[in-house]
C-alpha positions as a printed Julia matrix, in Angstrom:
395×3 Matrix{Float64}:
  0.0     0.0     0.0
  2.77    2.47    0.94
  4.61    1.75   -2.29
  1.47    2.36   -4.32
  0.91    5.71   -2.57
  4.48    6.89   -3.23
  4.48    5.71   -6.84
  1.03    7.22   -7.36
  2.19   10.57   -5.96
  5.25   10.54   -8.24
  3.08    9.74  -11.25
  0.67   12.58  -10.43
  3.55   15.01   -9.82
  5.16   13.86  -13.06
  1.97   14.55  -15.0
  1.71   18.01  -13.4
  5.35   18.7   -14.31
  4.8    17.64  -17.94
  1.67   19.82  -18.18
  3.59   22.7   -16.6
  6.44   22.26  -19.08
  3.95   22.32  -21.97
  2.29   25.51  -20.67
  5.62   27.22  -19.94
  7.42   25.98  -23.04
  9.17   28.93  -24.73
  7.76   30.19  -28.01
  9.56   31.56  -31.01
  9.8    35.03  -29.47
 13.02   36.65  -30.65
 14.87   38.98  -28.31
 17.09   41.63  -29.85
 20.76   41.21  -29.03
 21.74   43.7   -26.3
 24.17   46.45  -27.29
 27.21   45.07  -25.42
 26.92   41.83  -27.39
 26.26   43.15  -30.91
 28.37   44.51  -33.72
 27.85   47.82  -35.51
 25.44   46.08  -37.9
 23.24   44.86  -35.02
 24.27   41.23  -35.35
 25.84   39.03  -32.68
 29.56   39.45  -32.18
 31.49   36.45  -33.48
 34.69   34.94  -32.08
 37.5    33.28  -34.0
 40.59   31.28  -33.13
 43.94   33.01  -33.11
 47.61   32.35  -32.32
 50.07   34.9   -30.97
 52.9    35.08  -33.51
 54.88   37.88  -31.92
 54.48   40.09  -28.85
 56.8    42.94  -27.88
 56.94   46.44  -26.43
 56.9    49.14  -29.09
 55.35   52.43  -30.29
 51.57   52.46  -30.48
 49.27   53.94  -33.1
 49.73   51.63  -36.07
 46.99   52.08  -38.74
 46.87   48.26  -38.9
 45.75   47.91  -35.28
 42.71   45.59  -35.06
 42.44   45.44  -38.88
 43.16   42.5   -41.18
 46.44   42.47  -43.11
 48.94   40.11  -44.7
 52.66   40.43  -44.31
 53.77   43.07  -41.78
 51.65   45.75  -40.04
 52.08   49.4   -40.96
 54.33   51.4   -38.62
 52.91   54.21  -36.48
 52.81   57.6   -38.28
 54.92   59.23  -35.57
 56.63   58.71  -32.24
 54.06   58.01  -29.57
 53.72   56.25  -26.27
 54.84   52.66  -26.01
 52.54   49.71  -25.5
 52.47   45.98  -26.04
 52.07   45.1   -29.73
 50.96   41.55  -30.52
 50.72   40.17  -34.04
 48.01   37.53  -34.16
 47.48   34.85  -36.79
 43.76   34.45  -37.54
 43.11   30.7   -37.56
 39.38   30.51  -38.36
 36.59   32.39  -40.04
 36.51   34.39  -43.3
 39.96   35.9   -42.67
 41.73   32.63  -41.87
 45.42   32.79  -42.79
 45.63   36.59  -42.42
 46.93   38.6   -39.45
 45.76   41.32  -37.12
 47.57   43.59  -34.67
 46.5    44.06  -31.06
 47.81   47.03  -29.09
 47.31   47.41  -25.38
 49.0    49.01  -22.4
 50.07   46.93  -19.43
 47.76   47.05  -16.45
 45.08   45.27  -14.43
 42.65   43.38  -16.6
 44.9    43.5   -19.67
 46.12   40.23  -21.22
 49.78   39.25  -21.04
 50.13   37.67  -24.45
 53.13   35.49  -25.21
 54.27   34.11  -28.58
 52.73   30.71  -29.28
 49.63   31.17  -27.08
 46.22   30.26  -28.48
 43.54   32.91  -27.92
 40.01   33.8   -29.0
 39.47   36.94  -31.08
 36.24   38.89  -31.21
 35.28   39.77  -34.78
 33.06   42.74  -35.49
 32.29   45.42  -38.04
 32.84   49.13  -37.43
 30.78   52.04  -38.76
 32.81   52.09  -42.0
 32.04   48.37  -42.52
 35.66   47.37  -41.93
 36.23   44.07  -40.13
 38.02   44.56  -36.84
 39.41   42.1   -34.31
 40.05   42.37  -30.59
 41.15   40.16  -27.75
 38.25   38.14  -26.34
 39.73   35.44  -24.11
 42.33   32.73  -23.87
 41.64   29.47  -25.66
 40.72   26.87  -23.04
 39.0    24.25  -25.16
 41.77   21.64  -25.13
 42.55   21.75  -21.36
 38.86   21.66  -20.46
 38.27   18.75  -22.85
 41.1    16.8   -21.22
 39.71   17.5   -17.74
 36.22   16.49  -18.88
 37.52   13.21  -20.31
 39.51   12.52  -17.13
 36.43   13.24  -15.02
 34.21   10.98  -17.14
 36.79    8.18  -17.17
 37.26    8.34  -13.39
 33.51    8.25  -12.73
 32.98    5.32  -15.13
 35.95    3.31  -13.83
 34.93    3.67  -10.19
 31.12    3.67  -10.48
 30.92    1.59  -13.69
 27.49    1.5   -15.37
 25.94    3.61  -12.63
 28.6     6.24  -13.21
 27.91    6.19  -16.94
 24.2     6.64  -16.29
 25.0     9.54  -13.94
 27.0    11.23  -16.72
 24.06   10.79  -19.08
 21.89   12.39  -16.39
 24.25   15.38  -16.26
 23.97   15.8   -20.02
 20.17   15.66  -19.79
 20.18   18.19  -16.95
 22.18   20.68  -19.01
 19.94   19.97  -21.98
 16.87   20.87  -19.9
 18.59   24.07  -18.75
 19.53   25.1   -22.29
 16.43   23.93  -24.17
 13.7    24.77  -21.63
 14.7    26.78  -18.58
 16.85   29.55  -20.1
 14.64   30.12  -23.2
 11.52   30.16  -20.98
 13.05   32.82  -18.74
 14.15   34.77  -21.81
 10.6    34.47  -23.14
  9.31   36.25  -20.05
  7.67   33.24  -18.39
  7.29   33.48  -14.57
 10.63   32.51  -13.03
  9.44   30.46  -10.05
  7.18   28.02  -11.96
  9.86   27.7   -14.64
 12.51   26.91  -12.02
 10.29   24.39  -10.22
  9.25   22.61  -13.42
 12.8    22.63  -14.78
 14.2    21.4   -11.46
 11.62   18.6   -11.27
 12.42   17.49  -14.85
 16.1    17.36  -13.96
 15.4    15.36  -10.8
 13.21   12.79  -12.55
 15.81   12.27  -15.28
 18.95   12.37  -13.13
 17.79   10.23  -10.21
 16.18    7.42  -12.18
 19.03    7.32  -14.69
 21.79    7.25  -12.08
 20.15    5.01   -9.47
 17.61    2.95  -11.4
 13.83    2.75  -11.28
 13.11    1.26   -7.85
 11.49    2.11   -4.53
 14.73    3.39   -3.04
 15.15    5.95   -5.82
 11.44    6.8    -5.68
 11.64    7.59   -1.97
 14.64    9.84   -2.57
 12.87   11.55   -5.47
  9.72   12.25   -3.47
 11.79   13.62   -0.58
 13.81   15.81   -2.96
 10.71   17.19   -4.7
  9.13   18.07   -1.35
 12.37   19.73   -0.2
 12.58   21.61   -3.5
  9.17   23.18   -2.9
 10.25   24.03    0.65
 13.42   25.65   -0.72
 11.28   27.73   -3.1
  9.08   28.99   -0.24
 12.1    29.76    1.96
 13.83   31.53   -0.92
 10.81   33.76   -1.51
 10.61   34.61    2.2
 14.35   35.4     2.32
 14.25   37.63   -0.76
 11.16   39.52    0.4
 12.11   40.0     4.05
 15.77   40.88    3.4
 14.86   43.11    0.42
 17.28   41.38   -1.91
 17.01   43.02   -5.34
 19.89   41.32   -7.15
 20.96   44.7    -8.55
 24.3    44.55   -6.74
 25.49   42.14   -9.45
 26.65   43.62  -12.74
 25.11   40.86  -14.86
 21.67   41.53  -13.35
 22.05   45.24  -14.04
 22.7    44.49  -17.7
 19.67   42.2   -17.81
 17.48   44.93  -16.32
 18.87   47.47  -18.8
 18.54   45.43  -21.98
 15.93   42.76  -21.09
 13.31   44.79  -19.28
 10.65   42.06  -19.49
 12.64   39.77  -17.15
 12.08   40.12  -13.4
 15.39   40.37  -11.58
 13.89   39.28   -8.26
 12.27   36.32  -10.02
 15.57   35.45  -11.67
 17.27   35.64   -8.28
 14.62   33.35   -6.81
 15.01   30.87   -9.67
 18.75   30.83   -9.03
 18.12   29.97   -5.37
 15.85   27.08   -6.38
 18.12   25.59   -9.05
 21.17   26.05   -6.83
 19.64   23.82   -4.15
 19.1    20.82   -6.48
 22.54   19.28   -6.25
 22.93   19.29   -2.49
 19.34   18.08   -1.95
 19.85   15.22   -4.38
 23.05   14.2    -2.59
 21.44   14.12    0.85
 18.17   12.42   -0.08
 19.66    9.58   -2.12
 22.11    8.86    0.71
 19.33    8.71    3.28
 17.18    6.46    1.12
 20.08    4.11    0.41
 20.94    3.98    4.13
 17.38    3.09    5.13
 17.08    0.3     2.57
 20.53   -1.15    3.35
 19.85   -1.17    7.09
 16.48   -2.84    6.48
 18.21   -5.52    4.43
 20.98   -6.13    6.97
 18.68   -6.06   10.03
 15.48   -7.97    9.16
 14.44   -7.93   12.83
 14.5    -4.12   13.16
 11.15   -2.34   13.26
 10.35    1.02   11.69
 11.32    3.14   14.68
 14.68    1.39   15.01
 15.36    1.81   11.29
 14.37    5.47   11.38
 16.6     6.11   14.4
 19.59    4.41   12.78
 19.03    6.22    9.47
 18.78    9.56   11.26
 22.07    8.96   13.07
 23.75    8.64    9.68
 21.77   11.65    8.46
 22.96   13.88   11.3
 26.58   13.26   10.35
 25.68   13.95    6.73
 23.94   17.19    7.67
 26.97   18.42    9.62
 29.4    17.74    6.78
 27.11   19.02    4.01
 26.29   22.29    5.79
 30.01   22.98    6.1
 30.43   22.17    2.4
 27.55   24.43    1.4
 28.63   27.48    3.41
 32.34   27.16    2.62
 31.61   26.74   -1.1
 29.77   30.06   -1.17
 32.45   31.69    1.03
 35.15   30.49   -1.36
 33.37   32.02   -4.34
 33.12   35.34   -2.47
 36.77   35.53   -1.36
 37.79   38.32   -3.82
 34.82   40.4    -2.67
 35.59   39.82    1.01
 39.2    40.81    0.36
 38.09   44.1    -1.2
 35.82   44.8     1.76
 38.66   44.1     4.19
 41.06   46.58    2.56
 38.26   49.18    2.35
 38.07   49.25    6.15
 34.4    48.26    6.21
 32.99   46.97    9.49
 31.94   43.34    9.75
 28.31   44.37   10.11
 28.43   46.45    6.92
 30.08   43.6     5.03
 27.53   40.99    6.14
 24.5    43.19    5.48
 25.67   44.45    2.08
 23.43   42.95   -0.6
 26.07   41.11   -2.57
 27.17   39.22    0.58
 23.64   38.93    1.95
 22.55   37.13   -1.23
 25.19   34.43   -0.72
 24.39   34.16    2.98
 20.66   33.85    2.27
 21.4    31.24   -0.39
 23.48   29.28    2.14
 20.85   29.53    4.87
 17.98   28.53    2.57
 19.95   25.59    1.19
 20.98   24.55    4.7
 17.43   24.59    6.06
 16.05   22.71    3.06
 18.72   20.0     3.15
 18.44   19.63    6.94
 14.68   19.1     6.77
 15.05   16.78    3.78
 16.89   14.26    5.98
 14.0    13.28    8.33
 11.48   13.62    5.5
 13.32   11.3     3.11
 14.3     8.94    5.92
 10.65    8.55    6.94
  9.52    7.87    3.36
 12.32    5.36    2.79
 11.68    3.52    6.07
  7.96    3.21    5.28
  8.82    1.69    1.9
 11.55   -0.53    3.31
  9.21   -1.73    6.11
  5.74   -1.73    4.5
  2.6    -2.1     6.64
  2.06   -5.7     7.63
  5.76   -6.56    7.67
  6.53   -9.33   10.15
  9.93   -9.4    11.86
 11.94  -12.61   11.38
 12.14  -12.94   15.16
  8.38  -12.96   15.57
């Protein structure tokens, strides 16, 4: 009976999620490219591959700077200030095989280009319809690909088929983010329902793929979905009571400036919800697995004994996960905290400033949700592991 109730609830929730995804599915609405990301012709800025051929200190002001040329760049028309001059080989796009010249002064935020380095160039068109190139970023494709392969190989070797299924779940999760969640937000759909539906889709796909379709996974999924709704409510309360606007972050300011139809507070709330998925999934699946393993190893234990033993494991898990959650957010905010420290700001001012308060609220909301998910998931798993009518082997 208990199994039928849990499975029935998951089926009903799944149907609601599918209906919600259909209603919130993004349309073909096209959003104009914001000014910082468009060329002079109004199109998206393109990037191309490049290789630093030569980089040295020399006089600035060459007419060839940022333009396309073959051979050598033109010299500056007169003696001027010195800067770093880098000749770049264009390795992709319509100007492949040609060169461009990048000039920049040394200073914070400026690239330190060395001969032989692979970089990304931004390609655009100026008002006179001339193609111009500029430094965009360093090329990181190859190192990241190697790390990704090493990560995938390690997971598959250690976890075997379950690890492979988990990797497939990660791919599906990112697919849901890219295909549904981000376009729906860009389409102006309400952020909270979009985040809840997107998060539920990710949970259904990731949990059942990684851990199989069984009662243990179902108990963890139901506990995670309930905790996800709780995290959404807590996030809304935190944002409203602490007056968190999200406008302390530069990216949000650009969104408000160029994408006026998107709610910044809603986007902030959606970020809180999606950010809690990973840690909730970790805690709930561990609690469900613990309950079922203890039930298998101790056939004579009743429900209360199983729940008590599962909670003892859960308390240790809560302690370690809360540390992980808070320290992860603190680590990401280290540069900001360093700037506050040299500015002579008081500890109270630092903590209550919005940009820090957002991370603190995110930590507190995630911590409350994951803490409450432990007894909730443990209770569901114990009920399924010891269904009504179960008779102890000692009886």
